[in-house]
N, C-alpha and C positions, 0 to 999 in steps of 0.2 A: 269265528273267534278262536284264537289259539288257546288250547287247554294247558294250564300250567302243570309243570311236573309235580308229582307228589313229593311231600317232604321226606327227608331221610328217615328210614325206619330203624336202621342199624345205628342206634344213637345211645351214647352213654351220657348220663346226667352228670355233667361236670361244670366247673365254674367258667363263666364266660370271660371274654377278653375285656369287656367293659369294667370288670372288677379291678382292672389296673389302677383306676383312680382311687379305689380304696387302698390299694398298696401304697400309692403316693401318700395318702393321709397317714398311714402307719409309719412310713419312713420319716415324715415330718415330725410326728410325735416322738419317734425314737431319737431324732436329732435334738428335740427339746429336752428330753429326759437326760441325754448325755451332757448337754450344756448345763442343765440345772444341777448336775452332780459334780460340777467341776471343782467346787470348794470342799468336797468331802475327802477325807483321808483315804488312801489306797487300802483296800481290803476291809474297810469298815462296813458293817451291816447297814443296809439302807433303812432309815426309820420310816414309820408310817407317815404319809403325806398329810398335811393339815387340810382342813376344809377350805375350799376356794373362797376368795373374798369377792363380794359383789362389786361391780364397777361403780355402783352408786354409793358404796360405803367409802368413807374417808378414813384411811388407815394411817394413823400418826403414832410413831414411836418416839417419845420424847427422850432425847439424849443431850448431854451437855455440849455446848458449842466447842468445836475443836480448838485446842490451844496451839499456839504457833510452834511449841516445842514438840508437839506430837506429829508422828509421820503417818502417811496413808496406810503403811504396812500394819500399823497398830490396829486400825479399824478393820482392815482386810482380815487380819488374824481373828479379831473379835467376831466378825461375821462368820468365819469358818467355824468357830467354836459354837456359835448359836445354831448353825445348820446341823452340826453334829448332835446337838441336843433337840433337834426337830423343832426349832423356834425360828422359822424362816422370816416371819414378820420383823423380828428384832434384827435378823441378819440384814434385811433390806435397809433398816435405819443405819446400821454401821457402814454398809457399802455406800450409802449416800454421803456419809461423813468422809469416807475415804476418797470418793469422787470429788467432794468439795475441796479437799486438800491437794488433789492431783487432777485438776480439770482437763489435762491433756492426755489422760489415760483412756484409750479406747477399750482396753481390756476390762477395766472396772465397770464401764457402762455396759459392756457385753454381759458380764457376770450378773450385773443388776437386772438386766433384761431377762436373763434366764430364770432368776428366782421370782421375778414378777409374773412370768408366765406360769411358773409352778404354783403360785398362790392365786391364780385365776384373775390376774390383772393385765390382760393383753394390751389395753390402751396405754397404760403406764409403761409397759414393756416396750411398746412401739416408740414412745418418746425417748426411752433410754437407748434403744438400738440405733435410732436416728442420730443421736449425739455421737455414738460410737462410729457411725459411718462418716460423719462430718470430720472426725479426727483421723480416721484411717479408711478411706473409701475403697481401698484395694484389698482389704482383708477378706479372704474367702469365707472364713468361719462366721464373721459378722454378717456378711451377705446372706449366708444360709439361714441364720437365725432371723434376720430381717424378713426374708421371704416366708419363713415358717410362720412368723407372727401375722403377716398379712394373710396367709392362708387361713389361720384361725379366725381372723376378722372377715373372712369371706371376700377378700379382695378379688377383683376381676383377674382371671387367668392371664389376660394380656399383659397385666402389670407384673406378673410373676416370671414370665418367660425370659425377658431380658436379664433379670437378676441371675437366674440359673445359667443362662448363656455366659454371663460374665464370670461366674464362678468357675465354669469349665475352662474358659480362656485363661484365667489366672492360675488355675491348678487342675490340669488335665487328669490328675490321678484320683480325683473325687468320683469314684465309680458309681456310688449311689445316686449322685446328682444326674448322671446320664439317664438313669431309669425314671427319675422324677420328671426331667425335662421331656423325655419321650412320651410319658403319659400325659403331660400337659398339652403337648402337640396333638395327641390323639383326642383329647377332650375337645379340641377345637377342630377336629377332623382334618388336621394337616398331616395326612399319612406319609407323604413324601419326606417331610421334615423329621417326623418320628423315626422313619426307617433310617434316615441319614444319621441320626443321633445314636440309634442302636448299633449301626454298623461302625460308627466311629468308636463306640465303647469296646466292641470286640476286636477291632483293629489295634487299639492301644492296650487293651487288657484281654488277650485271647483266653485267659483262664477263667474269665467271669462268665459262668454258665447262665446267670440270670439274663445277660444280654442276649445270648442265643435263644433263650426261652421266649423272651418278649418279642424278639424279632420273628421267631417262628409263629407266635400268635398273630402278629401283624400280617405276616405273609399269608396265613390261612384266611384272615379277614379279607385280604385283597384278592382272594381266589388264586393264589399261586401255590398250590398244594405241594408240588415237588420240592420247591425251595424251602417251604415250611418244614417238610419231613426231614430234609437235610439238617436243618437247625435243631430239630428235636432229637435227631440221632446224635448230634454233637453233645447235647445236654446229657443224654443217657450215657455217653462215653465218659463225660467229665464228672457226672454225679449219678451213678447207677442206682443209688438208693432212693431217688426221687420218684414218686408215683406220677406226678403231673405230666411229664413228657410222654409217658405211655398212654395216658388218657387222651392227650392231644392227638397222638398218632391214631388211636382208635377212631376218634371223631373224624379226622381227615380221610382215613381209609374207608370209613363207613359212608361218608358222603360220596366218595368216588365210586364205591360199590353200588350205592343207590342209583347214581346216574347211569351206570353201566347196565343195570337191570331194568331200567324204565323203558317201557315200550308203549307206543301209541297204537290204539286199536284202529284197524282199517276195516273198510267195508268187507263183509264176508268172513272176517276172522272168527275162529272159534278158539276156545281155550286150549283144546287139544292140539290144534294146529300151531298156536303160539308156543306151546310147550315143546313141540317137536323142533321148531326152529331155534329156540333159545335155551331150552333147559334139558331136554332129553325125552325119552319115551314116557308118555303120560302114564301115571300110576296113581292110585288113591293117595299115596303119601305125598306125591308132588301136588296134587289138587289141594290137600290139606295145607301144604306149605304156601300155596297161592293165597288161601284164606288168611293164613297167619301174616303174610306180607301186606294184604289188602283188606283190612277189617271193614272198610267201607263198601266192599263189593257185596251186593245183595244177591245177585243171581249169576253164578259162574257160567251158566249155559246160555245166557243172553247178554252178550257184551255190547256196550254202547259205543258206536263209532265216534272217534275223536277223543275219547277218554284215555287216560294213561294209567297203566297198572305196572306193578313190579312182578317180575317173573323170577322163579328160583334160580340161583346160580348153578352152573354145571359143576360136576365133581372136579376137584383139583383146581378150583378157581384160585389164582394167586392172591387176590385181595382177601378172600376168606381166610386163606392160610396165614397171611400177614396179621390179620385182626386176631385170629386164634392165638398166634404166637405172642402178641401183645397182652392178651388176657392171661396166657400162661405165665408170663413174666410178672404181671400184676398180682396174680394169685399166689405166686411163689413169695413175693415180697410182702404181701399183706393178705394172708389166707383168711383172716377173721372179718374182712370187710363185707358186710351184708350188701352194700350197694353194688360192689364189683361182682359179687357172686350172683346177684339177681340179674344184673345186666348181661352177664355171661350166659346165664340160663336162657334169657330171652334171645340172645344172639344164636345160641345153639338151635332153639326152636325155629327161628326164622330162616336158618340155613339148612333145615331138613333133618337135624339130629334130635328128633323129638324125644327119644328114649333117654338120651344123655341129658337133655334139658330137664326132663321130669326128675331124673335122679339128682341133678344138681339142686333143684328146688326142694326135693324131699330131704336132703341133707341139712337144709335150713330150718326144718321143723323140729327145733330143739327148744326147751323151756327158756333158754337164755336169749334166743334170737327170734322166736315166733312173733312176739308182739311187735318188735321193730320191723320185721318183714311186712306184716299186715299193715302197719301204720304207713310204711313207705309205698305200698301198693296203692293205698288210697290217696296219699299226698301227691304222688308222681303220676300215676296212671288214671285213677278214677277222676281226680280233679281236672285232668286234661282230656277227659272223655275217651281215653284209650281202654275201653271196656274189655275188648277181646283179649288184649294183653294181660289185663288185670285178672280176668277169669282163668286164663292159662296158668299164670303164676300161682294163683290160689289152688287150682286143681293139682298142679305139680307139688305144692306144699303138702297137700293132704293125700298124695298118691300112695304113701305107705302108712297112712293114719286116717283111714276113711271115716271114722266115727268122731273125729275131733270136732267138738262143738264150736270153738272159736272160729275155725276155718269155715264150717258150714254157715255160721252166722254171717261172716264176711261175704261169702258167696251169695247169700240171700240179699245182703245190702246192695251188691253190685247189680244183680238181676233186677232188683226193685228199682234201682236208679235208671236202668235201661227200659223200664216199663213192662218187663216180663214178670207180672205179679204172680202168676201161677207157678212159674219156675222158682221165684223167690219163696213163695209159700211152701213149696216142697222141701226146700232147705231148712226153713225155720221149723217146720213141723217135724223134721227128722231128728232134731236135737233132743237128747235125753232130758226129760223133765227134771232129773236130779242135777243136771249140769247148771252151774250158776248163770251161764250165759242165756239159758232158756228164759229167764225172767225178762230179758230184753227182747228175745225173739217173740214172745207171746204178744208184746205190745205191737210189733210189726204185723203179726198175724191178724190181730184185731183191727188194725188200721186198714189192712188190705181188704178185709171183709166189709168194713164201713165204706170204703171207697167203691166197693162193688155193689153198694146199696143194701147190704145185709148187716146193719149195725147190731141187730139182736144177736147174731152169731158172734160178732166181735165181743159183745158184752158177756156172752156165755163163756168164751175163752178166758177173758179176764177174771170172771168170777171164779172159775175153777183154779186159776193160778193164784188168786187171792186166798182161797181156802188153803192151798198148799203152802203159801208164803204170806201169812197174815201180817207179818211185821215189815213187809217190804213197802216203804213209803211211796216209791215211784209207781208201783202197781196200783196202790190205793188212789193215787192222784189221777192216773189215767182212767181207772174204772169210774171215778167220780165224773171226769170229763165226758166219758162215753154216756153215762147216765144223763148228764146235762144235754148232750146232743140228741138223745132219744126222748127228751122232755120228761124223764123220770126224776123230777126235781126233788121229791122227798128222799128217794134212794141216794141221790147225789149229796144232799145235805147230811144224811145219816153217815155216809162214809167219810165225808169231810170232818164232821164232828168227831168221829172215831179217831181219825188221824190226829186231830188237835188234842185229844186226850192223851195220845202217846207222845206228841211233840207240840206243845203249845206255842213254840217259837217258829213253827213252819209258816213263814210269811206267805208263800205261794198258796198253800192250802187255805189259809184264813181269807185271803183275797177271793179265792174261788167260792168259798162258803158265803161271803158277803154278796157276791154276784148272784148266786143261786137264790139266796133269801130275797134279794131284790126282785128276781123274776117270779118269785112266789108271792109278790106284793106284801112282803113283810119288811117294809121300809125301816121301821125302828130297829128291828133285829139286824138288818143289813148294815145300818149306820153304826150300830154298836160294835159289830165286828171290824168295820173299817176304822173306827176310833181306836180300838185296841191295837190294830195293826200299825196305825200311825204312832201310837205310844211306843210300840216295840221298835218301829223303824220310821223315824221322822222324815226320812228321805224316800219313802215309797211313793213314787210319783203317781201311779195309777190309783192308789188308795186316796191320796190327797185330791186327785181330780174327781174321783167318784163322790167323795163326801162334799166337796165344794160344789159340784154340779147338782147334787141332790138337794142341798140347801138352797141353791139358786132356783131350782124347779119349785121348791116349796115356798119360795119368796120369803125366807126367814134368814136372819143372821148373815145378811149379804156381805157386810164388810169382812166377816170371818171367812165366808166362802171365797171372796176375792183374794184374800191372803193365801189361802190354801192353793187356789188355782195358780196364782202367780208363782208360788214355790214350785209347783209341779211343772210350770213352764220353764223355770230355771233348770230343772233337772232333765227335762225332755223337750228342748226348745223346738224341735221339728215335728212334734206329734200333732196330727190333725185334730184328734178328738180334744186334746187339752187346749189347743188353740181355739177351737169352737167354744169350749167352756169359758175361756177368758172373754171372748166377745159376748157370750150369752149373759154372763154375770154383769157386764157393763150395761147391756141392754135392759136387764131387769132393774138395774139401779137408775134407769131413766137417762142413760147416756148413749143414745144410739149412734151419735157421731163418733164416739170413742170405740164403740163396739164394732162398727163397720169394717175397719181394716183387718181386725182379727177374723171376722166371719168370712171375709173375702179370701184371706189367706187359707183358712180352714177348707173352704170350697175348692181352692186350687190343690191343696194337699190330698183331699178326699173328694174328688169331683162326682162320685156316684153315691154319696151318702145322703139319703132323703131328709134326715133330720137336720143336718147342717144346711142343706139348701132351703129348708123351711125356715130355719133361723135367719138365714141371709135375706129371704123374702120379707120377713117381719121387719128387719132393720131398714131395708130399702123403703118399705111402705111407711115406716115411721118418719123417715127423712123426706117423704114426698116424692121418692123416685119410683113412681107407679109402674112404668114399663119394665124397669129392672126387676121390680118385685114380682110382676107377672111371669117373667122368664124364669126366675128362681123357683116359684111355685110349680110351674109347668115341669121343670126338670125334676123337682122332687117327686111329682106324681108319676113321672116316667119310670122311676125306680121302685116306688111303692105307693099303692093307692091308699090314701088316708082321708077319711071324710072331713076332718077339720081343715086340712089343707085345701081340699076341693072347695069347701065353703068360702075360705078366704080368697081363693082365686076367683070364684064366681062373683063375690061381693066387690072385689077390686075391679073386675072387668066391667061391672055395672057402673061403678064410680067413673071409670074412664069414659064409658059411653055417654054418661050424663054431662061430661064436661062440654063447655061451649066450643 
């Protein structure tokens, strides 16, 4: 089987071509706003727009019937005055009066449609613009507004295309319409038609750089990189202040460079032999570069036949030089861009200039940029599992500030994400306890210990941190949770009570206290805490479910329990435990047929929960579905042995055997 080529690694995070449809929507809205302003005096400040009117509302502005002596211009003028006073609903009424006096005016219907759009009444606007088209079907402006309203109403793209084609045929100087039409064709994957529209635009209007830009994006999409680059060069020549064409150039050149550096491993190939053939004399620096380009490569000394890897470019590679020049231009134009500076640093690293890359990242370690850099490392690299790139960027960030706690914490998070717990632990533990970020780090330290089976050590870490930071609510919460996990329930209850003394409104802590008290068999105390919590927050779904389920188990106040659980279901409709509670309260009310659908759904949501399966078995048994009940009980016992369930299973099995 053929091995696919690796994806481009020399990649800048830029907006994709599919965002052209968003550009279309922006253009349409812009056209609406221009049309809606047509009645405003030149130079007048734009008033705040009114709240939109629901399509279901009936907007009626009562005006006197027009007198024969009055002219439509009178009402048109009154409409303009109302618009200037930010009273568009009244303006609509006056425009309707003007249109009634001059029913042959396409212009008045067009203006009416524009204001109806502005006030959130697209259906009414559509009626008005249709009347305008009936009166003047060849007016480009009316056609544009008509198409725009249909776009608002999510009309099929197929219906919009002929309208914009007609606009261009009537008025070839409508440059924006070419862009809209091209993007509509692209949305239908009619790339040849889109290309023809963009080429027609630049042929008629050679100074329109947007036409070259969108044509370049399309050509890149069609894998015609040389033509795409030519168009982006024209954009740069016509609008040298734009960043986008430089970004597009980098993407195209990076993809080309990636293809040129991709090599398929053949039988007997060694890394050193490949480097000699493609990159130069093997050196430790070149080997590190191979790892930078191929983070998925586990063992450089044992290459797998048929796999493809990227090899470092030779010195003076023209593609590398062209990409570097594009970055230089970008950084000259926008030296403050964190994104560009980070991507440039990664490019330097991947092309063998490790020291320059580290220096570029170190320059980003400033108070005003550090947080943004770390946030982007996680959103772009960690979330996309590009862990080696994330680690390099973070190491570069701290290269001249080795003790920085924020960066050490971030490095710990990345290593923990990759499963390297000891490496993560070393970063967390190296943070100065006086650093504010240490309070977050100790939680991870404790978690790593608990995952390693040493929860007591994790508790010890949290206890020490709690002594140092007694008012840190998060530390207290985690310490209580660790006490719970270790079955030190009294300690958990004590620290939760202490937290509530400091902050009685902490809903999460109060809920945990209720759960701990329940585990200590202090039902009344647990229910009291849950009742307080519901009083504080009537929409706390878990507390509602707990109290409702507990009342159900106690077989008291079942109607009240049902109401609580139903409210919890409304708040968290897909929760398996709450769904089970809903079924269980119906069962306890003597309504097994009503309970069964909920219990079956709960078992689908949580198929390995023994209690839910036990409840399901009870419902089946009550409805005479003995075989289904047996299966439910058996599944419950697979996940947890319970004497009462075993008894029910054995009794039911005997019942089935006794049947004739």
